C-alpha positions as CSV (number, residue, x, y, z in Angstrom):
1,X,143.7,334.9,102.0
2,X,140.4,336.7,102.6
3,X,138.3,335.3,105.5
4,X,135.1,335.7,103.4
5,X,136.0,335.9,99.7
6,X,132.3,336.5,98.8
7,X,132.6,340.0,100.2
8,X,135.2,341.0,97.6
9,X,134.1,338.8,94.7
10,X,132.3,341.6,92.9
11,X,135.4,343.8,92.9
12,X,137.0,341.8,90.1
13,X,134.4,339.4,88.9
14,X,131.0,341.0,89.6
15,X,130.6,342.6,86.1
16,X,131.3,339.4,84.2
17,X,129.1,337.3,86.5
18,X,126.2,339.8,85.9
19,X,127.0,339.7,82.2
20,X,126.9,335.9,81.9
21,X,123.6,335.8,83.9
22,X,122.2,338.3,81.4
23,X,123.5,336.1,78.5
24,X,121.7,333.1,80.1
25,X,118.4,334.9,79.7
26,X,118.9,334.6,75.9
27,X,119.0,330.8,75.9
28,X,116.1,329.4,73.9
29,X,112.9,328.7,75.8
30,X,110.4,325.8,75.4
31,X,108.3,328.0,73.2
32,X,111.2,328.7,70.9
33,X,111.8,324.9,70.6
34,X,108.2,324.3,69.8
35,X,108.3,326.9,67.1
36,X,111.5,325.5,65.6
37,X,109.9,322.0,65.6
38,X,107.1,323.3,63.4
39,X,109.4,324.6,60.7
40,X,109.4,322.9,57.4
41,X,112.7,324.3,56.0
42,X,116.0,325.6,57.3
43,X,114.9,329.0,56.0
44,X,111.9,328.9,58.3
45,X,114.3,328.1,61.2
46,X,116.5,331.0,60.2
47,X,113.5,333.4,60.3
48,X,112.5,332.2,63.8
49,X,116.0,332.4,65.2
50,X,116.1,336.0,64.0
51,X,113.6,336.8,66.8
52,X,115.9,335.4,69.4
53,X,119.4,336.5,70.7
54,X,120.9,334.8,67.7
55,X,119.6,337.7,65.6
56,X,120.9,337.7,62.0
57,X,123.6,335.1,62.8
58,X,122.5,332.8,59.9
59,X,121.5,335.7,57.6
60,X,125.2,336.7,57.3
61,X,126.1,333.5,55.5
62,X,126.8,333.9,51.8
63,X,126.4,330.2,51.0
64,X,123.2,328.2,50.8
65,X,121.9,327.2,54.2
66,X,122.8,323.7,55.3
67,X,122.9,321.8,58.6
68,X,126.8,321.9,58.6
69,X,126.7,325.7,58.1
70,X,124.2,326.1,60.9
71,X,126.5,324.0,63.2
72,X,129.6,326.1,62.3
73,X,127.7,329.4,62.8
74,X,126.5,328.2,66.3
75,X,130.0,327.2,67.2
76,X,131.4,330.5,66.0
77,X,128.8,332.4,68.1
78,X,129.8,330.3,71.2
79,X,133.5,331.0,70.7
80,X,132.9,334.7,70.2
81,X,131.0,334.9,73.5
82,X,133.6,332.8,75.3
83,X,136.5,335.0,74.1
84,X,134.6,338.1,75.1
85,X,134.4,336.7,78.7
86,X,138.0,335.6,78.7
87,X,139.4,338.8,77.4
88,X,137.7,340.8,80.2
89,X,138.5,338.3,83.0
90,X,141.0,338.8,85.8
91,X,142.8,336.0,87.8
92,X,141.7,333.6,89.1
93,X,138.6,333.7,86.8
94,X,140.9,333.9,83.7
95,X,142.7,330.7,84.8
96,X,139.3,329.0,85.4
97,X,138.2,329.9,81.9
98,X,141.5,328.6,80.5
99,X,140.8,325.3,82.2
100,X,137.5,325.0,80.3
101,X,139.4,325.0,77.0
102,X,141.7,322.1,78.0
103,X,139.0,319.5,77.3
104,X,138.7,320.8,73.7
105,X,142.4,320.7,73.3
106,X,142.5,317.0,74.4
107,X,139.7,316.2,71.9
108,X,141.5,318.0,69.1
109,X,144.8,316.1,69.8
110,X,143.0,312.7,69.9
111,X,141.0,313.6,66.7
112,X,144.2,314.5,64.9
113,X,146.0,311.4,66.0
114,X,143.1,309.2,64.9
115,X,142.8,311.0,61.6
116,X,146.5,310.6,60.8
117,X,146.3,306.9,61.7
118,X,143.6,306.6,59.0
119,X,145.9,308.3,56.5
120,X,144.0,311.6,56.6
121,X,145.9,314.8,55.7
122,X,146.4,317.0,58.8
123,X,145.6,320.1,56.8
124,X,142.2,318.5,56.1
125,X,141.6,317.7,59.7
126,X,142.6,321.1,61.3
127,X,139.4,322.9,60.2
128,X,137.4,320.3,62.0
129,X,139.1,321.0,65.3
130,X,137.1,322.9,67.9
131,X,138.3,326.6,67.9
132,X,138.3,326.7,71.7
133,X,140.9,323.9,71.8
134,X,143.2,325.4,69.2
135,X,147.0,325.8,69.9
136,X,150.0,326.6,67.8
137,X,151.5,323.1,67.8
138,X,148.4,321.3,66.5
139,X,149.7,320.9,63.0
140,X,152.7,318.9,64.2
141,X,150.6,316.3,66.1
142,X,150.7,314.0,63.1
143,X,154.5,313.4,63.3
144,X,154.3,311.6,66.7
145,X,154.5,307.8,66.7
146,X,154.3,307.2,70.5
147,X,152.7,309.0,73.4
148,X,156.2,309.9,74.6
149,X,157.1,311.6,71.3
150,X,153.7,313.4,71.4
151,X,154.6,314.8,74.7
152,X,158.3,315.6,74.4
153,X,158.2,317.1,70.9
154,X,154.8,318.8,70.7
155,X,152.8,319.1,73.9
156,X,155.6,320.0,76.4
157,X,155.2,323.7,75.6
158,X,151.4,323.7,75.7
159,X,149.0,324.0,78.7
160,X,148.3,320.2,78.3
161,X,151.9,319.3,79.3
162,X,151.0,319.0,83.0
163,X,148.2,316.5,82.2
164,X,150.0,314.4,79.6
165,X,153.2,313.8,81.5
166,X,151.6,311.1,83.7
167,X,149.7,309.5,80.8
168,X,152.6,309.0,78.3
169,X,154.1,305.6,77.4
170,X,156.4,304.0,74.9
171,X,153.7,302.0,73.2
172,X,153.0,302.8,69.5
173,X,150.0,305.1,68.9
174,X,147.0,303.4,67.4
175,X,143.3,304.2,67.6
176,X,142.8,302.2,70.8
177,X,145.8,303.8,72.4
178,X,144.6,307.3,71.4
179,X,141.2,306.6,73.0
180,X,142.9,305.2,76.1
181,X,145.0,308.4,76.3
182,X,141.8,310.5,76.1
183,X,140.2,308.6,78.9
184,X,143.3,308.9,81.1
185,X,143.3,312.6,80.7
186,X,139.6,313.2,81.3
187,X,139.5,313.7,85.1
188,X,136.4,315.9,85.0
189,X,132.9,314.6,84.3
190,X,134.3,311.6,86.2
191,X,131.2,309.5,86.9
192,X,129.7,309.9,83.5
193,X,132.9,308.9,81.8
194,X,133.2,305.9,84.2
195,X,129.8,304.6,83.2
196,X,130.5,305.4,79.5
197,X,133.8,303.6,79.5
198,X,132.2,300.5,81.1
199,X,129.2,300.3,78.7
200,X,131.4,301.0,75.6
201,X,133.9,298.3,76.6
202,X,131.3,295.5,76.4
203,X,132.1,293.4,73.3
204,X,135.7,294.7,73.1
205,X,139.0,293.3,74.2
206,X,139.1,295.8,77.1
207,X,139.1,293.8,80.4
208,X,137.9,294.9,83.8
209,X,141.5,295.6,84.8
210,X,142.0,297.7,81.7
211,X,138.9,299.7,82.5
212,X,140.0,300.2,86.1
213,X,143.1,302.0,84.8
214,X,141.0,304.4,82.8
215,X,138.6,305.3,85.5
216,X,139.1,308.7,87.1
217,X,140.2,308.7,90.7
218,X,137.5,311.1,91.8
219,X,133.8,311.5,91.7
220,X,130.9,310.0,93.6
221,X,131.6,306.5,92.4
222,X,135.2,306.6,93.7
223,X,136.3,304.1,95.0
224,X,133.7,301.5,95.7
225,X,131.5,302.2,92.7
226,X,134.4,302.0,90.3
227,X,135.5,298.7,91.8
228,X,132.0,297.3,91.1
229,X,132.0,298.8,87.5
230,X,135.3,297.1,86.8
231,X,133.7,293.8,87.5
232,X,130.5,294.5,85.5
233,X,130.0,292.2,82.5
234,X,126.7,293.4,81.1
235,X,124.3,296.4,81.2
236,X,122.2,294.9,84.0
237,X,125.3,294.8,86.3
238,X,126.0,298.4,85.4
239,X,122.4,299.3,86.2
240,X,122.8,297.5,89.6
241,X,125.8,299.7,90.4
242,X,123.8,302.9,89.4
243,X,120.9,301.8,91.7
244,X,123.2,302.4,94.6
245,X,123.5,306.1,93.7
246,X,120.2,308.0,93.7
247,X,121.4,310.6,91.1
248,X,122.3,307.9,88.6
249,X,119.5,305.4,89.4
250,X,117.1,307.7,87.6
251,X,119.3,307.8,84.5
252,X,119.4,304.0,84.2
253,X,115.7,303.5,85.1
254,X,113.6,302.1,82.3
255,X,111.6,304.8,80.4
256,X,108.0,305.2,81.1
257,X,105.5,303.7,78.7
258,X,104.8,306.1,75.9
259,X,107.8,308.3,76.6
260,X,110.4,309.0,74.0
261,X,113.4,306.7,74.0
262,X,116.7,308.3,75.0
263,X,120.1,306.8,74.8
264,X,122.4,306.6,77.8
265,X,124.4,309.5,76.5
266,X,121.2,311.6,76.0
267,X,120.2,310.8,79.6
268,X,123.5,312.0,80.9
269,X,123.2,315.2,78.8
270,X,119.8,315.8,80.3
271,X,121.1,315.3,83.8
272,X,124.1,317.6,83.0
273,X,121.7,320.3,81.7
274,X,119.7,320.1,84.9
275,X,122.8,320.5,87.1
276,X,124.0,323.4,84.9
277,X,120.7,325.3,85.3
278,X,120.9,324.8,89.1
279,X,124.3,326.5,89.1
280,X,122.6,329.9,88.5
281,X,120.6,329.7,91.8
282,X,123.7,330.8,93.8
283,X,126.0,333.8,93.5
284,X,129.6,334.6,93.9
285,X,131.1,331.5,92.2
286,X,132.7,330.7,88.8
287,X,130.4,327.7,88.1
288,X,128.0,329.9,86.2
289,X,130.6,330.5,83.5
290,X,131.2,326.8,83.0
291,X,127.5,326.1,83.1
292,X,126.6,328.8,80.6
293,X,129.2,327.4,78.1
294,X,127.8,323.9,78.5
295,X,124.2,325.0,78.2
296,X,125.0,326.9,75.0
297,X,126.7,323.8,73.7
298,X,123.6,321.7,74.4
299,X,121.4,324.4,72.8
300,X,123.6,324.1,69.7
301,X,123.2,320.3,69.6
302,X,119.4,320.8,70.0
303,X,119.2,323.2,67.1
304,X,121.4,321.0,64.9
305,X,119.2,318.0,65.8
306,X,116.0,319.8,64.8
307,X,117.7,321.1,61.6
308,X,118.7,317.5,60.7
309,X,115.1,316.3,61.3
310,X,113.7,319.1,59.2
311,X,116.1,318.4,56.2
312,X,115.5,314.7,56.4
313,X,111.7,315.0,56.9
314,X,111.9,313.1,60.2
315,X,109.3,315.0,62.1
316,X,108.4,312.1,64.3
317,X,111.9,312.3,65.9
318,X,112.1,316.1,66.0
319,X,111.3,316.4,69.7
320,X,114.1,314.1,70.8
321,X,116.3,317.0,71.8
322,X,117.5,317.7,75.4
323,X,115.2,320.2,77.1
324,X,116.8,323.1,79.0
325,X,115.3,324.8,82.0
326,X,112.8,322.0,82.6
327,X,112.5,319.8,85.6
328,X,115.0,321.8,87.7
329,X,113.0,321.9,90.9
């Protein structure tokens, strides 16, 4: 192993790191968002996006412009950029980029399971799966009746096998079991998921002991913060736990008078966007690739939110998107 890997980083990965930093420069600015927020129709939005790095992305559509079409085109653009990076990557960067796709695979599996439980046709569900999480065995997910069957018959030959083998059980698959399976598998974004699991469990049959099983065994909250969250019974007790951690205290603070209301999920998205922008302040690391993908995802959500507000004539809510490259000092 090299004593100082930064010295040889550029040999294999320097070109792609420079490329992704250049791609980051094309992320929409605050001025772009202000211009989009002033649009009255989706056609106006399309004209403005033509002056950005998106170019004629929406102009290539043969169908009438709709919000769902905008969303699919943005996803298609993200997937194209990701695959360009992946096809030119060498190990260990190529392995790192593969790991990024695993979360989309998990979400696809859980969505297919949930859809089949609701008597939905798998062929109808497959187009809704995220392209970054696609794998050959997806169409067969609907035949599994227990997590063990899901693993042994379908997932054992996929990259997810390593993660599923410790999460399978003999219990029958239902919507609750599918969601529990998802939470067991999500070991990244640990603290955010711990807070989300806790808040979403209020008013359900999920006990503190059940929540404790779902919490990731990593992150800043591990272990003491997770122990306290498992005992929390309302939002105020969750807020008390967050107050012990400066990074999360700000997320749970009450909004200032006159400021736009943001849900807990939006506040975490805002915090995530800030962390991802900070990743570009250092060099010789793979974090910029993950951060770029996440920032482009957030940009897509922002554009779709604005498009929804434009089509529904909800201009009063149009600025409730998550700002990028703001408040990163």
